mmCIF file as Biopython writes it, N, C-alpha, C and O atoms, coordinates in Angstrom:
data_model
#
loop_
_atom_site.group_PDB
_atom_site.id
_atom_site.type_symbol
_atom_site.label_atom_id
_atom_site.label_alt_id
_atom_site.label_comp_id
_atom_site.label_asym_id
_atom_site.label_entity_id
_atom_site.label_seq_id
_atom_site.pdbx_PDB_ins_code
_atom_site.Cartn_x
_atom_site.Cartn_y
_atom_site.Cartn_z
_atom_site.occupancy
_atom_site.B_iso_or_equiv
_atom_site.auth_seq_id
_atom_site.auth_asym_id
_atom_site.pdbx_PDB_model_num
ATOM 1   N N  . UNK A ? 1  ? 93.743  115.249 82.489  1.0 0.0 1  A 1 
ATOM 2   C CA . UNK A ? 1  ? 93.474  113.958 83.080  1.0 0.0 1  A 1 
ATOM 3   C C  . UNK A ? 1  ? 93.326  113.708 84.700  1.0 0.0 1  A 1 
ATOM 4   O O  . UNK A ? 1  ? 94.197  113.345 85.490  1.0 0.0 1  A 1 
ATOM 5   N N  . UNK A ? 2  ? 91.869  114.038 84.952  1.0 0.0 2  A 1 
ATOM 6   C CA . UNK A ? 2  ? 92.114  113.357 87.018  1.0 0.0 2  A 1 
ATOM 7   C C  . UNK A ? 2  ? 92.636  112.189 87.368  1.0 0.0 2  A 1 
ATOM 8   O O  . UNK A ? 2  ? 92.334  111.125 86.828  1.0 0.0 2  A 1 
ATOM 9   N N  . UNK A ? 3  ? 93.553  112.335 88.410  1.0 0.0 3  A 1 
ATOM 10  C CA . UNK A ? 3  ? 94.145  112.160 89.639  1.0 0.0 3  A 1 
ATOM 11  C C  . UNK A ? 3  ? 93.174  110.335 88.923  1.0 0.0 3  A 1 
ATOM 12  O O  . UNK A ? 3  ? 92.374  110.360 87.987  1.0 0.0 3  A 1 
ATOM 13  N N  . UNK A ? 4  ? 93.615  108.892 89.764  1.0 0.0 4  A 1 
ATOM 14  C CA . UNK A ? 4  ? 91.649  107.848 89.560  1.0 0.0 4  A 1 
ATOM 15  C C  . UNK A ? 4  ? 90.713  108.592 91.130  1.0 0.0 4  A 1 
ATOM 16  O O  . UNK A ? 4  ? 90.783  109.443 92.016  1.0 0.0 4  A 1 
ATOM 17  N N  . UNK A ? 5  ? 90.050  107.703 90.674  1.0 0.0 5  A 1 
ATOM 18  C CA . UNK A ? 5  ? 89.216  107.171 91.708  1.0 0.0 5  A 1 
ATOM 19  C C  . UNK A ? 5  ? 88.382  106.011 92.372  1.0 0.0 5  A 1 
ATOM 20  O O  . UNK A ? 5  ? 87.530  105.511 91.637  1.0 0.0 5  A 1 
ATOM 21  N N  . UNK A ? 6  ? 88.468  105.619 93.363  1.0 0.0 6  A 1 
ATOM 22  C CA . UNK A ? 6  ? 87.454  104.815 93.845  1.0 0.0 6  A 1 
ATOM 23  C C  . UNK A ? 6  ? 86.313  104.665 95.071  1.0 0.0 6  A 1 
ATOM 24  O O  . UNK A ? 6  ? 86.472  105.001 96.244  1.0 0.0 6  A 1 
ATOM 25  N N  . UNK A ? 7  ? 85.281  104.144 94.546  1.0 0.0 7  A 1 
ATOM 26  C CA . UNK A ? 7  ? 84.389  104.578 95.481  1.0 0.0 7  A 1 
ATOM 27  C C  . UNK A ? 7  ? 84.111  102.726 95.651  1.0 0.0 7  A 1 
ATOM 28  O O  . UNK A ? 7  ? 83.775  101.884 94.818  1.0 0.0 7  A 1 
ATOM 29  N N  . UNK A ? 8  ? 84.474  102.621 97.313  1.0 0.0 8  A 1 
ATOM 30  C CA . UNK A ? 8  ? 84.097  100.788 97.882  1.0 0.0 8  A 1 
ATOM 31  C C  . UNK A ? 8  ? 82.576  101.243 98.419  1.0 0.0 8  A 1 
ATOM 32  O O  . UNK A ? 8  ? 82.325  102.312 98.976  1.0 0.0 8  A 1 
ATOM 33  N N  . UNK A ? 9  ? 81.546  100.087 98.092  1.0 0.0 9  A 1 
ATOM 34  C CA . UNK A ? 9  ? 79.867  100.519 98.212  1.0 0.0 9  A 1 
ATOM 35  C C  . UNK A ? 9  ? 80.086  99.810  99.995  1.0 0.0 9  A 1 
ATOM 36  O O  . UNK A ? 9  ? 81.168  100.231 100.404 1.0 0.0 9  A 1 
ATOM 37  N N  . UNK A ? 10 ? 79.729  99.347  100.557 1.0 0.0 10 A 1 
ATOM 38  C CA . UNK A ? 10 ? 80.044  99.160  101.773 1.0 0.0 10 A 1 
ATOM 39  C C  . UNK A ? 10 ? 81.477  99.350  102.264 1.0 0.0 10 A 1 
ATOM 40  O O  . UNK A ? 10 ? 82.414  99.388  101.467 1.0 0.0 10 A 1 
ATOM 41  N N  . UNK A ? 11 ? 81.703  99.514  104.081 1.0 0.0 11 A 1 
ATOM 42  C CA . UNK A ? 11 ? 81.997  100.343 104.201 1.0 0.0 11 A 1 
ATOM 43  C C  . UNK A ? 11 ? 83.088  99.014  106.292 1.0 0.0 11 A 1 
ATOM 44  O O  . UNK A ? 11 ? 83.925  99.065  107.193 1.0 0.0 11 A 1 
ATOM 45  N N  . UNK A ? 12 ? 81.511  97.806  105.322 1.0 0.0 12 A 1 
ATOM 46  C CA . UNK A ? 12 ? 82.288  96.977  106.648 1.0 0.0 12 A 1 
ATOM 47  C C  . UNK A ? 12 ? 83.686  96.238  106.812 1.0 0.0 12 A 1 
ATOM 48  O O  . UNK A ? 12 ? 84.716  96.911  106.808 1.0 0.0 12 A 1 
ATOM 49  N N  . UNK A ? 13 ? 83.731  94.781  106.963 1.0 0.0 13 A 1 
ATOM 50  C CA . UNK A ? 13 ? 85.488  94.147  107.138 1.0 0.0 13 A 1 
ATOM 51  C C  . UNK A ? 13 ? 85.333  94.262  105.265 1.0 0.0 13 A 1 
ATOM 52  O O  . UNK A ? 13 ? 85.835  95.281  104.792 1.0 0.0 13 A 1 
ATOM 53  N N  . UNK A ? 14 ? 84.642  93.224  104.207 1.0 0.0 14 A 1 
ATOM 54  C CA . UNK A ? 14 ? 85.596  93.789  103.677 1.0 0.0 14 A 1 
ATOM 55  C C  . UNK A ? 14 ? 85.632  94.769  102.005 1.0 0.0 14 A 1 
ATOM 56  O O  . UNK A ? 14 ? 85.909  94.763  100.806 1.0 0.0 14 A 1 
ATOM 57  N N  . UNK A ? 15 ? 85.083  95.540  103.215 1.0 0.0 15 A 1 
ATOM 58  C CA . UNK A ? 15 ? 85.120  97.042  101.964 1.0 0.0 15 A 1 
ATOM 59  C C  . UNK A ? 15 ? 86.697  97.764  102.477 1.0 0.0 15 A 1 
ATOM 60  O O  . UNK A ? 15 ? 87.653  97.698  101.704 1.0 0.0 15 A 1 
ATOM 61  N N  . UNK A ? 16 ? 86.855  98.558  104.083 1.0 0.0 16 A 1 
ATOM 62  C CA . UNK A ? 16 ? 88.380  98.058  104.487 1.0 0.0 16 A 1 
ATOM 63  C C  . UNK A ? 16 ? 89.121  97.131  103.838 1.0 0.0 16 A 1 
ATOM 64  O O  . UNK A ? 16 ? 90.315  97.233  103.554 1.0 0.0 16 A 1 
ATOM 65  N N  . UNK A ? 17 ? 88.275  96.076  103.568 1.0 0.0 17 A 1 
ATOM 66  C CA . UNK A ? 17 ? 89.693  94.686  103.673 1.0 0.0 17 A 1 
ATOM 67  C C  . UNK A ? 17 ? 89.916  95.359  101.434 1.0 0.0 17 A 1 
ATOM 68  O O  . UNK A ? 17 ? 90.925  95.217  100.744 1.0 0.0 17 A 1 
ATOM 69  N N  . UNK A ? 18 ? 88.994  95.798  101.145 1.0 0.0 18 A 1 
ATOM 70  C CA . UNK A ? 18 ? 89.042  95.742  100.040 1.0 0.0 18 A 1 
ATOM 71  C C  . UNK A ? 18 ? 90.028  97.732  99.158  1.0 0.0 18 A 1 
ATOM 72  O O  . UNK A ? 18 ? 90.416  98.044  98.032  1.0 0.0 18 A 1 
ATOM 73  N N  . UNK A ? 19 ? 89.995  98.309  100.248 1.0 0.0 19 A 1 
ATOM 74  C CA . UNK A ? 19 ? 90.866  99.992  100.224 1.0 0.0 19 A 1 
ATOM 75  C C  . UNK A ? 19 ? 91.942  99.416  101.144 1.0 0.0 19 A 1 
ATOM 76  O O  . UNK A ? 19 ? 92.984  99.765  100.591 1.0 0.0 19 A 1 
ATOM 77  N N  . UNK A ? 20 ? 92.397  98.455  102.672 1.0 0.0 20 A 1 
ATOM 78  C CA . UNK A ? 20 ? 93.111  97.850  102.408 1.0 0.0 20 A 1 
ATOM 79  C C  . UNK A ? 20 ? 94.620  97.331  101.445 1.0 0.0 20 A 1 
ATOM 80  O O  . UNK A ? 20 ? 95.808  97.603  101.612 1.0 0.0 20 A 1 
ATOM 81  N N  . UNK A ? 21 ? 93.763  96.313  100.206 1.0 0.0 21 A 1 
ATOM 82  C CA . UNK A ? 21 ? 94.728  95.509  100.056 1.0 0.0 21 A 1 
ATOM 83  C C  . UNK A ? 21 ? 94.737  96.196  97.881  1.0 0.0 21 A 1 
ATOM 84  O O  . UNK A ? 21 ? 95.226  95.842  96.808  1.0 0.0 21 A 1 
ATOM 85  N N  . UNK A ? 22 ? 93.537  97.667  98.628  1.0 0.0 22 A 1 
ATOM 86  C CA . UNK A ? 22 ? 94.065  98.567  96.535  1.0 0.0 22 A 1 
ATOM 87  C C  . UNK A ? 22 ? 96.063  99.607  97.254  1.0 0.0 22 A 1 
ATOM 88  O O  . UNK A ? 22 ? 96.848  100.347 96.661  1.0 0.0 22 A 1 
ATOM 89  N N  . UNK A ? 23 ? 96.040  99.138  98.453  1.0 0.0 23 A 1 
ATOM 90  C CA . UNK A ? 23 ? 96.782  101.089 99.283  1.0 0.0 23 A 1 
ATOM 91  C C  . UNK A ? 23 ? 97.995  99.045  99.170  1.0 0.0 23 A 1 
ATOM 92  O O  . UNK A ? 23 ? 98.026  98.823  97.959  1.0 0.0 23 A 1 
ATOM 93  N N  . UNK A ? 24 ? 98.223  98.695  99.386  1.0 0.0 24 A 1 
ATOM 94  C CA . UNK A ? 24 ? 98.867  97.404  99.521  1.0 0.0 24 A 1 
ATOM 95  C C  . UNK A ? 24 ? 99.162  97.286  98.188  1.0 0.0 24 A 1 
ATOM 96  O O  . UNK A ? 24 ? 100.354 97.025  98.023  1.0 0.0 24 A 1 
ATOM 97  N N  . UNK A ? 25 ? 98.431  97.394  97.014  1.0 0.0 25 A 1 
ATOM 98  C CA . UNK A ? 25 ? 98.789  97.278  95.246  1.0 0.0 25 A 1 
ATOM 99  C C  . UNK A ? 25 ? 99.667  97.803  94.688  1.0 0.0 25 A 1 
ATOM 100 O O  . UNK A ? 25 ? 100.235 97.444  93.657  1.0 0.0 25 A 1 
ATOM 101 N N  . UNK A ? 26 ? 99.993  99.436  95.860  1.0 0.0 26 A 1 
ATOM 102 C CA . UNK A ? 26 ? 100.022 99.990  95.598  1.0 0.0 26 A 1 
ATOM 103 C C  . UNK A ? 26 ? 99.251  101.745 94.769  1.0 0.0 26 A 1 
ATOM 104 O O  . UNK A ? 26 ? 99.907  102.715 94.388  1.0 0.0 26 A 1 
ATOM 105 N N  . UNK A ? 27 ? 98.121  101.612 94.749  1.0 0.0 27 A 1 
ATOM 106 C CA . UNK A ? 27 ? 97.360  102.769 94.078  1.0 0.0 27 A 1 
ATOM 107 C C  . UNK A ? 27 ? 97.581  103.664 95.154  1.0 0.0 27 A 1 
ATOM 108 O O  . UNK A ? 27 ? 98.038  103.659 96.297  1.0 0.0 27 A 1 
ATOM 109 N N  . UNK A ? 28 ? 96.983  104.567 94.182  1.0 0.0 28 A 1 
ATOM 110 C CA . UNK A ? 28 ? 97.720  106.161 95.524  1.0 0.0 28 A 1 
ATOM 111 C C  . UNK A ? 28 ? 96.535  107.057 95.233  1.0 0.0 28 A 1 
ATOM 112 O O  . UNK A ? 28 ? 96.565  107.997 96.028  1.0 0.0 28 A 1 
ATOM 113 N N  . UNK A ? 29 ? 95.311  107.154 94.255  1.0 0.0 29 A 1 
ATOM 114 C CA . UNK A ? 29 ? 94.209  107.371 95.026  1.0 0.0 29 A 1 
ATOM 115 C C  . UNK A ? 29 ? 93.198  108.136 94.497  1.0 0.0 29 A 1 
ATOM 116 O O  . UNK A ? 29 ? 93.580  108.567 93.408  1.0 0.0 29 A 1 
ATOM 117 N N  . UNK A ? 30 ? 92.020  108.528 94.775  1.0 0.0 30 A 1 
ATOM 118 C CA . UNK A ? 30 ? 91.412  108.688 95.878  1.0 0.0 30 A 1 
ATOM 119 C C  . UNK A ? 30 ? 90.655  107.091 95.557  1.0 0.0 30 A 1 
ATOM 120 O O  . UNK A ? 30 ? 90.470  106.410 94.549  1.0 0.0 30 A 1 
ATOM 121 N N  . UNK A ? 31 ? 90.186  106.878 97.847  1.0 0.0 31 A 1 
ATOM 122 C CA . UNK A ? 31 ? 89.107  105.581 97.683  1.0 0.0 31 A 1 
ATOM 123 C C  . UNK A ? 31 ? 88.537  106.529 99.120  1.0 0.0 31 A 1 
ATOM 124 O O  . UNK A ? 31 ? 89.046  106.887 100.182 1.0 0.0 31 A 1 
ATOM 125 N N  . UNK A ? 32 ? 86.862  106.717 98.284  1.0 0.0 32 A 1 
ATOM 126 C CA . UNK A ? 32 ? 85.936  106.659 98.530  1.0 0.0 32 A 1 
ATOM 127 C C  . UNK A ? 32 ? 85.157  105.826 100.377 1.0 0.0 32 A 1 
ATOM 128 O O  . UNK A ? 32 ? 86.181  105.361 100.878 1.0 0.0 32 A 1 
ATOM 129 N N  . UNK A ? 33 ? 84.530  105.664 100.909 1.0 0.0 33 A 1 
ATOM 130 C CA . UNK A ? 33 ? 83.949  103.824 101.086 1.0 0.0 33 A 1 
ATOM 131 C C  . UNK A ? 33 ? 82.282  105.314 101.246 1.0 0.0 33 A 1 
ATOM 132 O O  . UNK A ? 33 ? 81.889  106.461 101.032 1.0 0.0 33 A 1 
ATOM 133 N N  . UNK A ? 34 ? 82.072  104.307 101.643 1.0 0.0 34 A 1 
ATOM 134 C CA . UNK A ? 34 ? 80.306  104.975 101.411 1.0 0.0 34 A 1 
ATOM 135 C C  . UNK A ? 34 ? 78.754  103.359 101.784 1.0 0.0 34 A 1 
ATOM 136 O O  . UNK A ? 34 ? 78.005  102.669 101.093 1.0 0.0 34 A 1 
ATOM 137 N N  . UNK A ? 35 ? 79.046  103.517 103.120 1.0 0.0 35 A 1 
ATOM 138 C CA . UNK A ? 35 ? 78.443  102.790 104.709 1.0 0.0 35 A 1 
ATOM 139 C C  . UNK A ? 35 ? 77.747  103.470 105.435 1.0 0.0 35 A 1 
ATOM 140 O O  . UNK A ? 35 ? 77.927  104.650 105.734 1.0 0.0 35 A 1 
ATOM 141 N N  . UNK A ? 36 ? 76.645  102.552 105.868 1.0 0.0 36 A 1 
ATOM 142 C CA . UNK A ? 36 ? 75.764  102.916 107.005 1.0 0.0 36 A 1 
ATOM 143 C C  . UNK A ? 36 ? 76.514  102.204 107.941 1.0 0.0 36 A 1 
ATOM 144 O O  . UNK A ? 36 ? 75.828  102.169 108.963 1.0 0.0 36 A 1 
ATOM 145 N N  . UNK A ? 37 ? 77.597  101.603 108.126 1.0 0.0 37 A 1 
ATOM 146 C CA . UNK A ? 37 ? 77.853  100.699 109.439 1.0 0.0 37 A 1 
ATOM 147 C C  . UNK A ? 37 ? 78.106  101.515 110.407 1.0 0.0 37 A 1 
ATOM 148 O O  . UNK A ? 37 ? 77.754  102.682 110.232 1.0 0.0 37 A 1 
ATOM 149 N N  . UNK A ? 38 ? 78.793  101.145 111.718 1.0 0.0 38 A 1 
ATOM 150 C CA . UNK A ? 38 ? 78.775  102.393 113.057 1.0 0.0 38 A 1 
ATOM 151 C C  . UNK A ? 38 ? 79.631  101.914 112.898 1.0 0.0 38 A 1 
ATOM 152 O O  . UNK A ? 38 ? 79.767  100.778 112.443 1.0 0.0 38 A 1 
ATOM 153 N N  . UNK A ? 39 ? 80.930  103.100 113.432 1.0 0.0 39 A 1 
ATOM 154 C CA . UNK A ? 39 ? 82.137  103.400 113.351 1.0 0.0 39 A 1 
ATOM 155 C C  . UNK A ? 39 ? 82.296  102.799 114.098 1.0 0.0 39 A 1 
ATOM 156 O O  . UNK A ? 39 ? 81.702  102.424 115.109 1.0 0.0 39 A 1 
ATOM 157 N N  . UNK A ? 40 ? 84.360  102.435 113.001 1.0 0.0 40 A 1 
ATOM 158 C CA . UNK A ? 40 ? 85.129  100.894 113.207 1.0 0.0 40 A 1 
ATOM 159 C C  . UNK A ? 40 ? 84.209  99.465  112.770 1.0 0.0 40 A 1 
ATOM 160 O O  . UNK A ? 40 ? 84.323  98.383  113.345 1.0 0.0 40 A 1 
ATOM 161 N N  . UNK A ? 41 ? 83.401  99.716  111.764 1.0 0.0 41 A 1 
ATOM 162 C CA . UNK A ? 41 ? 82.660  98.625  111.813 1.0 0.0 41 A 1 
ATOM 163 C C  . UNK A ? 41 ? 83.554  98.121  110.969 1.0 0.0 41 A 1 
ATOM 164 O O  . UNK A ? 41 ? 82.789  97.783  110.066 1.0 0.0 41 A 1 
ATOM 165 N N  . UNK A ? 42 ? 84.707  97.799  110.573 1.0 0.0 42 A 1 
ATOM 166 C CA . UNK A ? 42 ? 85.475  97.183  109.622 1.0 0.0 42 A 1 
ATOM 167 C C  . UNK A ? 42 ? 86.325  96.922  109.959 1.0 0.0 42 A 1 
ATOM 168 O O  . UNK A ? 42 ? 87.215  96.723  109.132 1.0 0.0 42 A 1 
ATOM 169 N N  . UNK A ? 43 ? 86.656  96.725  111.603 1.0 0.0 43 A 1 
ATOM 170 C CA . UNK A ? 43 ? 87.584  96.297  112.571 1.0 0.0 43 A 1 
ATOM 171 C C  . UNK A ? 43 ? 87.014  94.814  113.730 1.0 0.0 43 A 1 
ATOM 172 O O  . UNK A ? 43 ? 87.102  95.017  114.941 1.0 0.0 43 A 1 
ATOM 173 N N  . UNK A ? 44 ? 86.667  93.932  113.417 1.0 0.0 44 A 1 
ATOM 174 C CA . UNK A ? 44 ? 86.468  92.933  114.279 1.0 0.0 44 A 1 
ATOM 175 C C  . UNK A ? 44 ? 87.394  91.267  114.459 1.0 0.0 44 A 1 
ATOM 176 O O  . UNK A ? 44 ? 87.923  90.553  113.607 1.0 0.0 44 A 1 
ATOM 177 N N  . UNK A ? 45 ? 87.279  91.144  115.764 1.0 0.0 45 A 1 
ATOM 178 C CA . UNK A ? 45 ? 89.043  89.767  115.900 1.0 0.0 45 A 1 
ATOM 179 C C  . UNK A ? 45 ? 88.387  88.739  115.329 1.0 0.0 45 A 1 
ATOM 180 O O  . UNK A ? 45 ? 87.236  88.343  115.513 1.0 0.0 45 A 1 
ATOM 181 N N  . UNK A ? 46 ? 89.277  88.332  114.585 1.0 0.0 46 A 1 
ATOM 182 C CA . UNK A ? 46 ? 88.710  86.546  113.786 1.0 0.0 46 A 1 
ATOM 183 C C  . UNK A ? 46 ? 87.292  85.231  114.300 1.0 0.0 46 A 1 
ATOM 184 O O  . UNK A ? 46 ? 86.744  84.586  115.195 1.0 0.0 46 A 1 
ATOM 185 N N  . UNK A ? 47 ? 87.359  85.511  113.161 1.0 0.0 47 A 1 
ATOM 186 C CA . UNK A ? 47 ? 86.686  85.010  114.461 1.0 0.0 47 A 1 
ATOM 187 C C  . UNK A ? 47 ? 87.413  82.628  114.008 1.0 0.0 47 A 1 
ATOM 188 O O  . UNK A ? 47 ? 86.690  81.632  113.978 1.0 0.0 47 A 1 
ATOM 189 N N  . UNK A ? 48 ? 88.532  82.692  113.842 1.0 0.0 48 A 1 
ATOM 190 C CA . UNK A ? 48 ? 88.696  81.534  113.637 1.0 0.0 48 A 1 
ATOM 191 C C  . UNK A ? 48 ? 89.571  81.614  114.993 1.0 0.0 48 A 1 
ATOM 192 O O  . UNK A ? 48 ? 89.867  82.675  115.542 1.0 0.0 48 A 1 
ATOM 193 N N  . UNK A ? 49 ? 89.888  80.505  115.384 1.0 0.0 49 A 1 
ATOM 194 C CA . UNK A ? 49 ? 91.347  80.664  116.555 1.0 0.0 49 A 1 
ATOM 195 C C  . UNK A ? 49 ? 92.922  80.538  116.118 1.0 0.0 49 A 1 
ATOM 196 O O  . UNK A ? 49 ? 93.260  80.073  115.029 1.0 0.0 49 A 1 
ATOM 197 N N  . UNK A ? 50 ? 93.744  80.963  117.003 1.0 0.0 50 A 1 
ATOM 198 C CA . UNK A ? 50 ? 95.612  81.120  115.713 1.0 0.0 50 A 1 
ATOM 199 C C  . UNK A ? 50 ? 95.659  79.341  116.090 1.0 0.0 50 A 1 
ATOM 200 O O  . UNK A ? 50 ? 96.566  78.639  115.642 1.0 0.0 50 A 1 
#
């Protein structure tokens, strides 16, 4: 049986957060992010002030 895999379409903040949530919940399979965003588009500072 093949190891589980997930493909996330969109490599912006939502896609990166989805991948992080999967890892945070113990997913150990392959995660592939597909997108045409510029490098590090997934990291943006919060919009609201703390």
